[in-house]
N, C-alpha and C positions, 0 to 999 in steps of 0.2 A: 504494500500500500504506500502510495506517495504521501509525504507530509510536508508541511511548510512551517518554518519557525518564524513567528512574528514577535520578536523581542521577548522570548521566553515562553510564549504560548505556542505549543505545537498542535497543528490542526491538520485533518485530512485535506488533500489537495488534488487537483486535476490540472492537466495541461490545457491551455487555451492559446489561440492565435494572438500574438502581440498586437495590441491596438495602435501602438505608436508607428510601427513599420508595416502593419497589415500582413505580417507573416513573411515579409521579404528578407528580414535580417539586416537591412541597410536602407538608407534614405538620404535625400539631399535637403532635408528641412533646414539644416544649418545655413543653407545658402539663401533662404527666403523665397519669395515668389517673384516671377518675372513676367513682364508684359511682352507682347510681340516686339514692341519698340526696343525694350531692353535687350532682347535676344538679337535683334538686328544690329544694335550698337556694338555688341560684343563680337559679332562675326559668326560665320557658318561653322568654323572649326570648334569654337567654344560651345555653340549650341549643340552640335553633334556630340561632343564629349559629354555635355550635360545630359542629353536624352539617352545616351548609351550607358549612363550610370557611372561614368569614370570619375565623377566628383562626389559620389555617395560616400557616406561614412557609416561605420558599423553602428547599428542601433544600440543606444545606451541602456534601453529598458530590457532587452532580451539577450544582449551580448552577441547578436548575430544569428541566434538560433531560429528566430521567427516565432518562438513560443515562450510562454511564461507560466509559472506555477501560480495558481490562484486557489483560495480556500474552496473546498467542496461544501458549499452551504447546505446541500441536501443531507450531509452526514453530521452536521453540527447540531448540538443541543441549543436550546434558546439562550442559555447563559453564554455558551461559546460564540454564538452569532453576535450577541451583544458586545462581547469582548473584542471580536474581530471588527465590528462596526466602530467601536471606540478607537481601536488602533488606527484604522484608516481615516477617521475623523481628525485624530491628532496630527497625522501626517498632512492632511489637507490644510489644517490650520497653520502648521509650520510653513508649508509652501506658500500660503497666502501672505503670511507675515513677511517671509523673505522677499516676495514680489513687491510688497509695499515698501520695504526698506530700499530695494533697488530703485523704485520710482523716486524716492527721496534722495537718492545718491549715496546711500550708506554702503 
């Protein structure tokens, strides 16, 4: 049985396709989005490299595997689900706080 350790809480887990890279294991999200004008400005060679994936980076969420372990909520008790929800809520809060600090230049 697969398990996942969430800061000391070990829960049953299942594999899911990574939402960040959609299972590809890599992406070019670090480059941002481009309009057709941006692509024309950079030239055909650059655009061809971009669309061929030559500028992609390994997905930081799945480490390039295209899949991630997630809690198997169907096998968790109510108290375990509550603990898992609290764990992810704390992470979301910390991420939001860090984003706010970046906006203020901290």
